[in-house]
C-alpha positions in Angstrom: 0.6 37.2 143.0 -2.2 34.6 143.3 -2.0 31.0 142.2 -3.9 31.7 138.9 -1.4 34.4 138.0 1.5 32.0 138.9 0.1 29.2 136.8 -0.5 31.4 133.9 3.0 32.8 134.1 4.5 29.4 134.3 2.5 28.2 131.3 3.6 31.3 129.3 7.3 30.6 130.2 7.1 27.0 129.2 5.4 27.9 125.9 8.1 30.4 125.2 10.8 27.8 125.9 9.4 25.4 123.4 8.9 28.0 120.7 12.3 29.7 121.0 14.1 26.3 121.0 12.9 25.8 117.4 14.4 29.2 116.5 17.9 28.8 118.0 18.7 25.1 117.2 17.4 22.7 114.6 19.4 19.9 116.1 18.3 20.2 119.7 14.8 21.0 118.6 14.8 17.5 117.1 16.6 15.6 119.8 15.3 17.1 123.1 11.6 16.1 122.4 12.8 12.5 122.5 13.5 12.7 126.2 11.0 11.7 128.9 8.7 14.7 129.6 10.3 15.8 132.9 13.8 15.6 131.5 12.7 17.3 128.3 11.8 20.4 130.1 14.9 20.5 132.2 17.3 19.7 129.3 15.5 22.2 127.0 15.9 24.9 129.6 19.6 24.0 130.2 20.2 24.3 126.5 18.7 27.7 126.4 20.8 28.9 129.4 23.9 27.6 127.6 22.8 29.4 124.4 22.6 32.7 126.3 26.2 32.1 127.5 27.2 31.3 123.9 25.5 34.4 122.6 27.6 36.5 124.9 30.8 34.7 123.8 30.0 35.0 120.1 29.0 38.7 120.1 31.2 40.9 118.0 29.6 44.1 119.5 30.7 43.6 123.1 34.2 44.3 124.4 36.1 41.7 126.4 35.5 43.7 129.6 31.7 43.9 128.8 31.5 40.2 128.2 33.2 39.6 131.5 30.7 41.8 133.2 27.7 40.1 131.5 29.0 36.6 132.3 29.2 37.6 136.0 25.7 39.0 135.9 24.3 35.9 134.1 25.7 33.6 136.7 24.1 35.7 139.4 20.8 35.6 137.6 20.9 31.8 137.2 21.8 31.5 140.9 18.9 33.8 141.8 21.1 36.6 143.1 20.0 39.2 140.5 16.9 40.0 138.5 16.7 38.2 135.2 14.5 40.8 133.5 16.9 43.6 134.1 19.8 41.4 132.7 18.0 40.5 129.5 16.6 43.9 128.8 20.0 45.5 129.3 22.0 43.0 127.2 19.7 42.4 124.3 19.9 45.9 122.7 23.7 45.6 122.9 23.8 42.5 120.8 24.2 43.8 117.2 26.4 42.6 114.3 26.5 38.8 114.0 24.0 38.0 116.7 20.9 36.2 115.2 17.5 37.7 115.8 16.4 34.5 117.6 19.3 34.8 120.0 18.6 38.4 120.7 14.9 37.5 121.4 16.1 34.7 123.7 18.3 37.1 125.7 15.4 39.7 125.9 13.2 37.0 127.3 15.7 35.7 129.8 13.3 36.2 132.6 10.8 33.8 131.1 13.6 31.2 130.7 14.8 31.7 134.2 11.2 31.4 135.6 11.3 27.8 134.3 14.8 27.2 135.7 13.8 28.4 139.2 10.8 26.1 139.1 12.9 22.9 139.1 13.8 20.6 142.0 16.8 21.8 143.9 19.1 19.0 142.6 18.3 19.8 139.0 18.9 23.5 139.7 22.2 22.6 141.3 23.3 20.7 138.2 22.3 23.6 135.9 24.0 26.3 138.1 27.3 24.3 138.2 27.3 24.0 134.4 26.6 27.6 133.8 29.1 28.8 136.3 31.9 26.6 134.9 30.9 27.5 131.3 30.8 31.2 131.9 34.1 31.2 133.8 35.7 29.3 131.0 34.3 31.4 128.2 35.5 34.5 130.1 39.0 33.1 130.3 39.1 32.1 126.7 38.0 35.5 125.6 41.3 36.9 126.8 43.4 37.7 123.7 40.7 36.4 121.3 42.9 33.6 120.1 43.1 34.9 116.6 46.1 32.7 115.9 44.7 29.5 117.4 45.0 27.7 120.8 48.4 26.5 122.0 48.1 22.7 121.6 45.6 19.9 122.0 45.6 20.1 125.8 44.6 23.8 125.4 41.8 22.7 123.0 40.7 20.0 125.5 40.4 22.8 128.2 38.3 25.0 125.9 36.1 22.1 124.9 35.6 21.1 128.5 34.4 24.5 129.5 32.0 24.9 126.6 30.8 21.3 126.1 32.4 18.7 128.4 30.7 20.3 131.4 27.4 19.9 129.6 28.1 16.1 129.4 28.6 16.1 133.2 25.4 18.1 133.7 23.4 15.7 131.5 24.8 12.8 133.5 23.6 14.3 136.8 20.2 14.9 135.3 19.9 11.4 133.8 21.0 9.8 137.1 18.4 11.9 139.0 15.8 10.7 136.6 16.5 7.0 136.9 17.8 4.8 139.7 18.9 2.2 137.1 21.0 4.9 135.3 22.3 6.2 138.7 23.7 2.7 139.4 26.1 3.2 136.4 27.0 6.8 137.4 30.7 6.1 137.9 31.0 4.6 134.4 29.0 7.3 132.8 31.0 10.1 134.5 34.2 8.7 133.1 32.9 9.1 129.6 30.7 12.2 130.1 33.3 14.8 129.0 34.0 12.9 125.8 30.3 13.0 125.0 30.4 16.7 125.0 33.8 17.1 123.5 33.2 14.9 120.5 30.2 17.0 119.5 32.1 20.3 120.2 35.2 19.3 118.2 33.0 18.4 115.3 31.4 21.9 115.4 34.9 23.5 115.7 36.1 21.7 112.6 32.9 22.5 110.7 32.9 26.2 111.7 36.6 26.9 111.0 35.9 29.5 108.4 32.8 31.0 110.1 35.0 31.5 113.2 37.7 33.0 111.1 35.3 35.7 109.9 34.8 36.5 113.7 38.6 36.7 114.0 38.7 33.6 116.2 40.5 30.3 115.7 40.1 27.3 118.1 42.6 25.1 116.2 45.7 23.9 118.2 48.9 25.6 116.9 51.3 22.8 117.7 49.3 20.2 115.7 49.5 22.4 112.6 53.2 23.5 113.3 54.2 19.8 113.3 52.5 19.2 110.0 54.3 22.2 108.5 51.5 24.8 108.5 51.4 28.2 110.2 47.9 29.1 111.5 48.9 32.7 111.1 48.2 32.1 107.4 44.9 30.2 107.9 43.4 31.7 104.8 45.8 29.6 102.7 44.7 26.4 104.5 42.1 24.9 102.1 44.6 24.2 99.3 47.6 23.3 101.5 48.4 19.6 102.0 50.0 20.3 105.4 46.9 22.0 106.7 44.7 19.1 105.4 47.0 16.6 107.1 46.7 18.4 110.5 43.0 18.6 110.0 42.9 14.9 109.5 44.6 14.4 112.9 41.9 16.5 114.6 39.2 14.5 112.8 40.8 11.4 114.3 40.6 12.9 117.8 37.0 13.9 117.3 36.2 10.4 116.0 37.7 8.9 119.2 35.7 11.1 121.4 32.5 10.1 119.6 33.4 6.4 120.1 33.6 7.1 123.8 30.3 9.0 123.5 28.8 5.8 122.0 30.1 3.8 125.0 28.5 6.4 127.2 25.2 6.0 125.4 25.1 2.2 125.5 25.5 2.3 129.3 22.0 3.8 129.4 19.4 1.0 129.9 17.5 0.0 126.8 14.3 0.8 128.6 15.3 4.5 128.4 14.8 4.7 124.7 14.2 8.4 124.7 17.5 9.2 126.4 19.3 6.8 124.1 17.8 8.4 121.1 18.7 11.8 122.3 22.3 10.8 122.5 22.4 8.5 119.4 20.9 11.0 117.1 23.5 13.7 118.1 26.4 11.2 117.7 25.1 10.0 114.4 24.8 13.5 112.9 28.3 14.4 114.2 29.9 11.3 112.6 28.2 12.1 109.3 29.5 15.7 109.5 33.0 14.4 110.2 32.7 12.2 107.1 31.9 15.2 104.9 34.8 17.2 106.4 37.2 14.4 105.9 36.1 14.0 102.2 36.3 17.7 101.6 39.3 18.8 103.6 39.7 21.8 101.3 36.2 23.2 102.2 35.9 26.9 102.7 32.5 27.2 104.3 30.5 25.4 106.9 27.7 25.2 104.4 29.8 22.9 102.3 30.0 20.2 105.0 26.6 20.6 106.5 24.7 17.3 106.4 21.5 17.2 104.4 18.0 16.7 105.9 18.0 13.3 104.2 21.1 12.3 106.2 19.4 13.5 109.4 16.3 11.5 108.6 18.5 8.4 107.8 20.3 8.8 111.2 17.0 9.0 113.0 15.6 6.0 111.2 18.6 3.8 111.6 19.4 4.5 115.2 15.7 4.1 116.2 15.6 0.8 114.3 18.7 -0.6 115.9 18.2 1.0 119.3 17.4 -2.4 120.9 20.8 -3.9 120.1 24.1 -2.6 121.4 26.2 -4.8 119.0 24.2 -3.6 116.0 24.6 0.1 117.1 28.4 -0.4 117.4 28.4 -2.0 113.9 26.5 0.9 112.5 28.9 3.4 114.1 31.9 1.6 112.6 30.3 1.6 109.2 29.4 5.3 109.4 33.0 6.1 110.6 34.7 3.9 108.0 37.5 5.9 106.3 37.9 8.5 109.2 41.4 8.8 110.6 42.0 6.9 113.8 43.8 8.0 116.9 45.0 6.0 119.9 42.9 5.9 123.1 42.6 9.3 124.7 44.9 10.2 127.6 41.8 11.1 129.7 40.3 7.6 129.2 40.1 5.4 132.3 40.2 1.6 132.1 
């Protein structure tokens, strides 16, 4: 292949990456473009790789054994040990049922996504490979038994959130530090908070998607938390109107809030000169806090659509965090105002002084 063909292929792959991102995530299609250009491409690609792993996890047309096999193949593809085109063209037709058309299209075009992945610097590829390997291993483990009756306890929930989101916080930290020497100087402090950045966002999604997950016969809520409140997750369908269920839900809202507070600490460690990276983080945190507020006010909700934030709220989040982005004290004040009324939990066991 000559250089003209190579350049054309790379341009096609990048164009596909930008187009499909709009189809698979409204949130990240909004936040990723705020990043500096080089980071924008890497983080956008990383998100698409994670979304392929998610698509395997969420499929209701694959058996557990098939998912395990596809996870292994996907890791090999990301690491350059197997052909991406064969993987995508084999998996895509198998994704029926609940899989979105945009997700199926993404899997079918895995070779284009991986072409971008394999064009990155070695240190960026190392960060992406580590993330996908840990995520795929974790998703494979958490498929065992399907967890229709919930996870064991909050420690089990933490383990799940780490494998599907906390590791993404670690990957972003590696990418941010590689981008900026000033950020790298704060690497230790960022790494202590990176997992909470991912877990706060993931827990918000878990709480929002309780009923959508139930339709897929999956429950990521911790049994012990609900048992102590007097509610049996084996009767989850009775939850919306049950005060005990709503009390346990409040406890988890408090845990998610605390993770988001740590996520804000993480973000404010990033230099103010890196406004794009700060906006990327702040917008995600702001939308998560507003979602938690809706869940908290409507603990008897029965559909994720009931607690989905409006476009107006998204625009308000973008406007306010951009306006206040120059001031860490004002951003903290805005967070406290947005989180007012949410349950509180004590500092997390994982937090370091």
